C-alpha positions in Angstrom: -84.7 -7.4 230.3 -82.0 -5.4 232.1 -79.3 -7.2 234.2 -77.7 -6.4 237.5 -74.4 -7.7 238.8 -74.0 -9.6 242.1 -71.2 -11.4 243.8 -71.9 -14.7 245.6 -69.8 -16.9 247.8 -70.4 -20.4 246.5 -68.3 -23.6 246.3 -65.5 -21.8 248.1 -64.9 -19.0 245.6 -66.4 -15.6 244.9 -68.6 -15.8 241.8 -69.8 -12.8 239.8 -73.3 -13.3 238.5 -75.6 -11.4 236.1 -79.2 -11.6 237.2 -82.4 -10.3 235.4 -86.1 -10.5 236.0 -88.1 -11.1 239.2 -86.8 -13.5 241.8 -90.0 -15.5 241.5 -89.9 -15.6 237.7 -89.5 -18.8 235.7 -85.9 -19.8 236.3 -83.3 -19.9 233.5 -79.6 -20.5 234.0 -77.2 -19.4 231.2 -73.7 -20.9 231.1 -71.2 -19.2 228.8 -68.5 -20.8 226.7 -64.7 -20.7 226.6 -62.8 -17.4 226.3 -65.8 -15.3 227.1 -67.9 -14.5 230.2 -71.5 -13.9 231.2 -71.3 -10.7 229.1 -71.8 -12.8 226.0 -75.4 -13.2 227.1 -76.1 -9.5 227.4 -77.4 -9.2 223.8 -79.7 -12.0 224.4 -81.1 -10.6 227.7 -82.5 -7.6 225.8 -84.8 -10.0 223.9 -86.2 -12.0 226.8 -89.5 -11.4 228.5 -89.4 -10.1 232.1 -91.4 -13.1 233.3 -88.1 -15.0 233.5 -85.6 -15.1 236.3 -82.3 -15.3 234.5 -79.0 -16.1 236.3 -75.8 -16.0 234.2 -72.5 -16.6 236.2 -69.0 -15.9 235.1 -67.2 -19.2 235.3 -64.0 -19.5 237.3 -61.2 -17.7 235.6 -63.5 -15.6 233.4 -65.2 -12.2 233.9 -65.1 -11.1 237.5 -65.2 -14.5 239.2 -62.2 -15.6 241.1 -59.2 -16.9 239.1 -59.5 -20.3 240.8 -57.5 -23.1 239.3 -59.1 -25.7 237.0 -58.3 -29.4 237.9 -58.4 -30.8 234.4 -58.4 -34.4 235.7 -62.0 -33.8 236.8 -63.1 -32.8 233.3 -65.5 -29.9 233.6 -66.5 -30.8 237.1 -64.9 -27.8 238.7 -67.1 -25.5 236.6 -70.2 -27.7 237.1 -69.7 -27.7 240.9 -69.4 -23.9 240.9 -72.7 -23.6 238.9 -74.5 -26.2 241.0 -73.7 -24.2 244.2 -75.5 -21.3 242.7 -78.8 -23.2 242.5 -79.3 -22.7 246.2 -77.4 -19.5 246.8 -79.4 -16.9 248.6 -81.0 -14.2 246.3 -80.5 -15.9 243.0 -83.4 -18.3 242.4 -86.5 -19.0 244.5 -86.0 -22.0 246.9 -86.0 -25.4 245.1 -85.9 -23.9 241.6 -85.4 -26.2 238.7 -84.1 -23.9 235.9 -83.9 -24.5 232.2 -80.2 -24.6 231.6 -78.7 -23.1 228.4 -75.0 -23.8 227.8 -72.8 -22.4 225.0 -69.9 -24.5 223.7 -67.8 -25.3 226.8 -70.9 -24.2 228.7 -72.8 -27.0 227.0 -70.5 -29.5 228.5 -70.9 -27.9 231.9 -74.7 -28.1 231.4 -74.5 -31.8 230.5 -72.3 -32.4 233.6 -74.9 -30.5 235.8 -77.6 -32.7 234.4 -75.6 -35.9 235.1 -74.8 -34.8 238.7 -78.1 -33.1 239.6 -80.8 -34.5 237.3 -83.5 -33.5 239.7 -82.5 -29.8 239.5 -82.6 -29.4 235.7 -86.0 -28.7 234.1 -84.6 -28.6 230.5 -81.4 -28.4 228.6 -80.6 -26.1 225.7 -77.3 -27.1 224.2 -75.9 -24.3 221.9 -73.0 -25.6 219.8 -71.9 -27.8 222.6 -68.7 -29.7 223.0 -69.1 -33.4 222.2 -70.1 -35.6 225.1 -66.8 -37.4 224.2 -64.7 -34.2 224.7 -62.8 -32.1 222.2 -60.5 -33.9 219.7 -58.7 -37.2 219.9 -61.5 -39.6 219.0 -62.3 -41.3 215.7 -65.9 -42.5 215.5 -69.4 -42.0 216.8 -68.6 -44.1 219.9 -65.7 -41.8 220.9 -63.0 -44.4 220.3 -59.6 -42.9 221.0 -57.2 -42.3 218.1 -54.3 -43.0 220.4 -54.1 -44.4 224.0 -53.3 -40.9 225.4 -55.6 -38.9 223.1 -52.7 -37.2 221.4 -53.4 -33.9 219.8 -55.8 -32.7 222.5 -55.6 -30.2 225.3 -53.5 -27.2 225.9 -50.7 -28.2 223.5 -53.0 -27.3 220.6 -53.5 -23.7 221.7 -52.0 -21.0 219.5 -49.4 -19.3 221.7 -49.7 -15.9 219.9 -53.5 -15.9 220.6 -52.8 -16.7 224.3 -50.2 -14.0 224.5 -52.5 -11.4 222.9 -55.3 -12.4 225.4 -52.9 -11.9 228.3 -51.8 -8.5 226.9 -55.3 -7.3 226.4 -54.9 -6.8 222.7 -57.9 -4.9 221.3 -56.5 -4.5 217.8 -57.5 -6.4 214.6 -53.9 -6.9 213.6 -53.3 -10.4 212.3 -55.5 -13.5 212.4 -54.6 -14.4 216.0 -55.7 -11.2 217.6 -58.8 -11.8 219.9 -60.9 -9.4 217.8 -60.0 -11.3 214.6 -60.8 -14.6 216.2 -64.1 -13.2 217.4 -65.0 -12.1 213.9 -63.7 -15.3 212.1 -64.5 -18.1 214.5 -67.2 -17.1 216.9 -69.6 -16.1 214.2 -70.0 -16.9 210.5 -70.9 -13.3 209.6 -68.9 -10.6 211.4 -71.6 -8.1 210.7 -73.9 -10.0 213.1 -71.8 -8.7 216.0 -72.9 -5.1 215.3 -72.6 -2.7 218.1 -71.9 -5.5 220.6 -68.5 -6.3 219.2 -66.5 -4.3 221.7 -68.6 -5.7 224.6 -67.9 -9.2 223.4 -64.2 -8.5 222.9 -63.9 -7.1 226.4 -65.5 -10.3 227.7 -62.9 -12.4 225.9 -60.1 -10.4 227.4 -61.2 -11.2 230.9 -60.0 -14.8 230.3 -57.3 -15.7 232.9 -54.3 -17.2 231.2 -51.7 -19.6 232.5 -51.1 -23.2 233.5 -54.1 -23.3 235.9 -56.6 -21.7 233.6 -56.4 -21.0 229.8 -55.0 -22.9 228.1 -53.4 -25.1 230.8 -50.4 -27.5 230.8 -49.4 -29.9 228.1 -47.4 -33.2 228.2 -45.3 -34.9 225.6 -46.8 -37.7 223.6 -45.0 -40.4 221.5 -47.9 -40.1 219.0 -48.5 -37.4 216.4 -48.5 -34.4 216.9 -46.3 -35.0 219.9 -48.5 -33.5 222.7 -51.4 -34.6 224.9 -53.6 -33.2 227.6 -51.9 -32.2 230.9 -53.6 -32.3 234.3 -54.3 -28.5 234.7 -56.3 -25.9 232.9 -59.3 -25.4 230.7 -58.3 -27.0 227.4 -57.2 -30.1 229.2 -60.6 -30.2 231.1 -62.2 -30.4 227.6 -60.0 -33.2 226.4 -61.5 -36.7 226.1 -58.9 -38.1 228.5 -60.8 -36.2 231.2 -64.2 -35.2 229.9 -66.3 -38.2 228.6 -69.9 -38.4 229.9 -71.9 -40.0 227.1 -72.8 -43.1 229.0 -73.6 -41.1 232.2 -75.9 -38.7 230.2 -77.8 -41.6 228.7 -78.1 -43.3 232.1 -79.4 -40.2 233.9 -82.4 -41.3 236.0 -84.3 -38.1 235.2 -84.3 -37.0 231.6 -85.5 -33.5 231.0 -86.2 -32.4 227.4 -83.2 -31.3 225.3 -83.0 -28.8 222.5 -79.7 -28.8 220.5 -79.2 -25.6 218.5 -76.2 -25.3 216.1 -75.2 -23.5 213.0 -74.2 -25.4 209.9 -71.2 -23.0 209.4 -69.7 -23.5 212.8 -65.9 -23.8 212.5 -65.2 -24.6 216.2 -67.6 -27.5 217.0 -67.9 -29.3 213.7 -67.0 -32.6 212.0 -64.5 -30.4 210.1 -63.4 -28.2 213.0 -60.6 -25.7 212.3 -59.6 -26.2 216.0 -59.2 -30.0 215.7 -55.5 -30.8 215.0 -56.5 -33.9 213.1 -58.5 -31.9 210.6 -55.8 -29.3 210.4 -53.3 -32.1 209.7 -55.6 -33.4 206.9 -55.6 -29.9 205.5 -51.8 -29.8 205.6 -51.7 -27.0 208.2 -50.1 -29.1 210.8 -47.2 -31.2 209.3 -46.7 -34.9 209.7 -50.3 -36.0 209.8 -50.3 -39.8 209.8 -53.4 -40.1 207.6 -57.1 -40.9 208.0 -56.7 -44.4 209.2 -54.5 -43.5 212.2 -55.9 -40.0 213.0 -59.2 -39.0 211.4 -60.9 -35.7 212.3 -63.3 -36.0 215.2 -66.9 -36.3 214.1 -68.1 -33.9 216.8 -71.6 -33.3 215.5 -72.2 -36.9 214.6 -71.1 -37.9 218.1 -73.5 -35.5 219.8 -76.4 -36.8 217.6 -75.5 -40.4 218.3 -75.5 -39.8 222.1 -78.7 -37.8 222.0 -80.3 -40.6 220.0 -79.4 -43.0 222.8 -80.7 -40.5 225.3 -84.1 -40.5 223.5 -84.1 -44.3 223.2 -83.6 -44.5 227.0 -86.7 -42.4 227.7 -85.6 -38.8 227.1 -86.5 -36.4 224.3 -84.5 -34.1 222.1 -84.7 -31.9 219.1 -81.9 -30.8 216.8 -82.2 -27.3 215.3 -79.8 -26.5 212.5 -79.5 -22.9 211.4 -78.2 -22.5 207.9 -75.4 -20.0 207.4 -74.9 -19.6 211.1 -71.6 -20.1 213.0 -70.6 -21.0 216.5 -72.9 -18.5 218.4 -76.5 -18.8 217.3 -77.7 -16.6 220.2 -75.6 -13.7 218.7 -76.1 -14.5 215.0 -79.7 -15.7 214.9 -81.2 -14.3 218.1 -84.8 -14.5 217.1 -84.6 -18.2 216.3 -82.6 -18.8 219.5 -85.0 -17.0 221.7 -87.9 -18.9 220.2 -86.2 -22.2 221.0 -85.4 -21.1 224.6 -88.9 -19.9 225.2 -90.3 -23.1 223.8 -88.3 -25.1 226.3 -89.2 -22.7 229.1 -92.9 -23.0 228.2 -92.7 -26.7 228.7 -91.4 -26.0 232.2 -93.2 -22.9 233.2 -93.7 -24.1 236.7 -90.0 -25.1 237.1 
């Protein structure tokens, strides 16, 4: 497939959207993750059949979409509302389309929110290395129990300031572990060679991230609990924090339960029960000083939480399948594209009239 770029006025902002395939094709909606844009889907589009109608937006503050503020107190709802407005935007999908929705990382949380808010409009859900239904960090068990009353250690206060500065400066070098290129190679994939000729495309996508208090990473507030910071009310990382994003019960209670395929790599260092982006796990490793120990602040069992919630989803009448790719990191669609495409097409095949 070959994509075209469109701009659409929807939900009060100008959204940039990649589209591919015939307007009357089987609808597929692709939602990218954090510190990226719809360009992250370009390598995948080349592998998809032209019977599909694929729509891939840039989320607010990424790519060429407006740098609109993110109200973190709404969780990921600002993003989900933007995406929902595209379902009926002129020229994207055929009228009344029910797309299969694939969401990567943060985009997986947006996809779950879309299902909760508009269950009748989602034909199927492909969750690729998704954020836990209990948010990112600050919880201790499979039920998402808070480690502290204010979910200390979550949100924008955990962002690496040098990485943020390098994003803002458009740093394209590989100098140091906090350069965007180094982070792409080390954290987004398990094998940097899998990036191949797409590395510069993906790096440029990362560098479109809008930085600041209203976008990435957002604001932080002081906490009396280790490590001394908690999620503020503005910006992306706070929108992912469990103080604001917790939809496990809503997902299980959805009145319409489309099939779910959950695809993840067993070498993911971002969304993992031993995540290198979870301050509790970094404290356990001794990277962040003063960790109060496993009783007070255990690492978040992110993968276990997602499995537990999807088990409840299935028990309530839905279906899901977990696909684990050995040796694969945070981006299966880039690292293991053949397997990812097979799973996406399997889900699309179940909903070919969507």
